[in-house]
N, C-alpha and C positions, 0 to 999 in steps of 0.2 A: 017451456021457453027454449027457442032454438039458440044454439051456441053462436056467438058473434063471429063475424067474418074475420079471417085471419089477417086481411089487409088492414083491418081497423084495431088490431091488437097493439098493446104497448110492449116495448122491449127495454130491459135494463141493459145499458151498454157501458162498458168500462173504457175510459179513454187511455189508460195505460197499456193494458194487455189486450185490448179490443175484443174481450170476451162479451158475449151477449146471451141473455136468457130471458124467458117471459117474465114480465113485470110482476113483482110481488110487493104488496104494501109492507112498509116498515123495513125494507131491505136498502140500506144506504151505502154499504161497502161492498167492494168486490171480494168474493170469497177467496180468490187466488192471490192478489197482490194488495188487498185492503185499499184499493183505490176508490175515489168517489164515482158512484154510478150515476149515469144520466138516462133519463127516461125519454125514449124517442119512439115515434110510430113504427111499427113493423114494416110498413110499405116503404119508408125511407131506406131502410136497410136492404130491403129486397129489391128496390129500384137500382141501388147502387151496385149490389152484388150481382143482380141479373137472375133470371130463372135458371134453376138447376137443370143441367142436361140429364137426359134419360140414361140409365145404366147401359154402358157399352158404346156410348156415343161420345165423340169429342166435344169439349166445350167450345162454344162459338163465341168469340168475343163480341161485345155490344158495339154498336155503331152509333155514333152521335148523330142525332137528327139535327139537319141544318135548320137554322133559324129558330130552334126551340132551347131554351135554357131552363134547366131544372133547379129549383130552389132547394132541393135536397141536399143535406151535407154530404161531402165525400167520405163516407164511412163504410168500411167493409170489415169482415171478420177475418183475421189472420191469427193462425195458431203458431205461437212461438214458445220456445223453452225459456225458463227463467235463466238470468245470466249465470248463476252458479252451476246450472246443469249443461251449458253449452260446451261442446268439445273445443279443445285448442285447436287453432288453425295449423295445418300441415305445412311443414317446411318444404319449399320446392328446390329441387337440385337445379344446377346451372343448365345442364343438357337434358335433364330428365332420364338419364341413364346411369349406369353404374360406373363409378370412377375407376380408371385403370389402376392396376397394382404399381406402385412406384418401384423404380429399379435404379440402382447406383453402380456406377462403374468402380467406384472405390468406397471404402468404408467411410461413412459420414463422421466428422470430427466434432459435431455440435451435441453429441450425447455425453454420457458420463464416461470419464477416463478411468481406466484400470491403472492407477498409480501404485508404486510399491509402498510397503508399510512404513519405510523410513524416508519417504519422499520429502518430509518436512525438515529433515536433518542435512539435506544436500546443500542449501544455500549458505548457511552459517558456516559449515565446514569448508566449503569452497572459498568463501570470502576470507576466512582465517588463513587458509593456505596461500592465497593470492597476496594478502597484506604481509605475510611472513616473507614471501619472495621479494616484494617490493622494499621491505625493510632492509633485507640483506644487501640488495642492489644500492640502496641509498648509503649504506655503510661502506660499501666498496668505493663508491664515488667519493665520499667524504675522506676516505683514507688517501686516495689518490691526490685530492685537492691539497690535504694537509702536508703530504710529502713534497709536492711542488712549492707549497709556500715556505716549507723549512729550507729548500735548496735556495730559493731566492733571498731569504733572510740571510743565509749563509753567505751568499754572493755579496750582499750589502754589508755584511760584517767585515768581509775581506777587504772591501773597498774603503770602509772606515779605518781599519787598522793601517792599510797603506798610506791613507791620507794623513796619518799622524806624523810621519817623517818626510813625506815628500808631497809635492803637489800632484793632484790628479786631474784629468780633463773634466771640463764642466759637463760635456755631454755624457760621460760615464756616470758621474754623480746624479744627473737628472734622470737617466735611464734607470739606474738602480733604485732611486727614490720611488719612481712611478711603479716599477715592478713590485716593490715591496707593498706599496699602497694597494695595487690591484690584487696582490696575493692575499693580503688580509681582507679585503672586501670579499674575495672568492671563498675564503675560509668561513667568513660569517654566513654567507649564502648557503654553503654546504652543510653547515651545522644546523640552519634553519630548515633546510630540506630533510635532514635526518630527524629533526624533532617532529616535523609534520607526519612523516611516515611511522614515527614511533607512536604518536597519538592514534593514528589509524589502526595500527597494529594492536595497541592496547584495547581499543574499542571492539575490534573483531575477535580478539582472544577472549576477552571478558564475556562478550555475547555467547560464544560458543561454551565456555566453561559453565556459565549460569544456566544455558539452555539445557546442557547434558545433565546438570544437577537438578533439573525440574524447576527452576526459578527464573526470575527476571532480573535485569540489571538494576541494582538499587541506586546507582548514581545517575545524576542527569548528564546529558551529553556535554553541556558546556562545562561542567565540572571536570569531565574527563579530559576535555581539550585544554582547559586551563592549567591542570595539574601535569600535562604532558608536554606542552609547548613552550610555556614561559621558562627562560633560562634561570637557573639557580633554583627556582621554585620546583622544577620537575625533578630535582635530585630527591627531594623529600616526597613531593606528590606522586611521582612515578613509582617510587619504591613502595609506597603505600598501596597503590592501585595494583601493582603486580603481586605483592604479597597477599593482598586480600583475595585476588583470584586464585593463587596457589593454595590457600587455606580451603577453598571451597572444593576443589578437585581432590578426590581421594589419592590420585596417582602422584600428585605433587606435594601433598600435605605429609611430608616426612622430613626428619631432621637433615638428611643429606642435601635434598633439594633446597630447603630453607637456608642451609648454610652457604650453598652456592650463590643464592640470591643475595645474601649479605655480603659476600666478597665482591660481587659485581657492583653493588652500590657504594661500598667503600672506595673501590677503585674509581668509580665515577665522581665521588666527592673529592678525592685527590686530584683528578684531572681539572675539576672546576677550581680548585685552589690554585693550582699552577697557572691556569688561564687568567685568574684575578690578578695573580702576581705580575704576570707578563703585561697585562693591560695597564697596571699602575706604573710599572717601570717604563713602559713606552711613553706614557703621558708625562712622567717626570723627566725622561730623557729629551723630549721634544721641547719642553719649557727651560731646561737648564742650559742649553747651548754647549755643553761639555761633550767632547768626542768620547771620552771614556764612559760617561753616563749612557750616551746613545749606544755604544758597543754593549754595554751590560744589558741594556734593554732588548738589543737584538738577540743576545744570547738566551735570554728568558723566552723571547718569542720563538726561537728555533726549538728550545726544549718543550715548550707548550705545544707547538705543532706536532712534533714527533710523538709526544705522549698521547696526544688526542688521536693521531692516526693509529697508533699501536692499540689503544683502547677501542677504537671503532672497529678495527680488524679482528680483535679478540672477543669483544663483549657481545656484539650483535648476533653472530652465529650460535654462541653458547646460550644466549638468552632465548633465542628462537628454538633451539634444540629442547630446552626444558619444557616449553609449551608447544611441542609439535602438534599441529592439528590433526595429523593422521593417526595419532595414538592417544589423544586426550579423550577420556571417556569413551573409548571405542566400544561399540556393542558386543556383548559376549555371544559367540555363536555356539549354539547347542548341537553337538554332533550326534547325540543319542537322545531320542525321544521315547519316554515311558508311557504306554497307553494302558488304562485300566481296563481289564476284561469284564 
């Protein structure tokens, strides 16, 4: 029996990977992708693919015959790799050539910076130094305002004493009254200015002390401000905050420094007592209508202004000198370094 014509043979065709093989009974799945095989005549595949060219001759594309339509399915064999074996697509450069070497006229600043080992210590120390200077300047301003206030109160006292025996011009009485009022208001503003800078100095000083000690500020910011700005309350609160910072620093935690702090706060308490007496006597003198009581209240106001001026001139530099930010917890410089052989 002669072999059948190849044009009449059947072919198993895979729809997924387009592989084809001679038909075999019982074969339902593609051996490559396990897809369903379709049995088609071999002539359909050969008609679509066309005759194979002879070795060494270029392939001639088929031309469609005009007026003739083939009912054969458009199927051809294409060899493709499975998806997992396909190479990744190549990345194309913009111009297809090698990029030029970048050159900079100056050193770029977007990289890592070579900072010193103690770079984190600079902001707190500089801030403490600046706040100390501002605190001293505020003390000098308050001292000048208190001295001027004492002089104006003394002028009003002289006018009051003269008015006991003789009549004084009305314009002189009005001018001295307004000068005393403005002097008192300026003194109140000056003391508030000092209290604000005192609070800022306390916050900066404590931040530096706790940072050098390896810890953090245990008090909240509003507590520091409340204990430093509120009059009368800052006598106790300010003393507590400053003493707490002195006990943390090893340089200030000694009997001599703590004794100096106690003297400062005792003097501050006495200044507040004199100020309270002056305020009470001024209020009583204004309501009494007696020239003698008004004169006594002016005396207490003069004494309070002079005492406050002397205290601000003496206390602030002394307090800043105790917590000098240039020497608090200064890093020890090792002049000799030993290296093990």
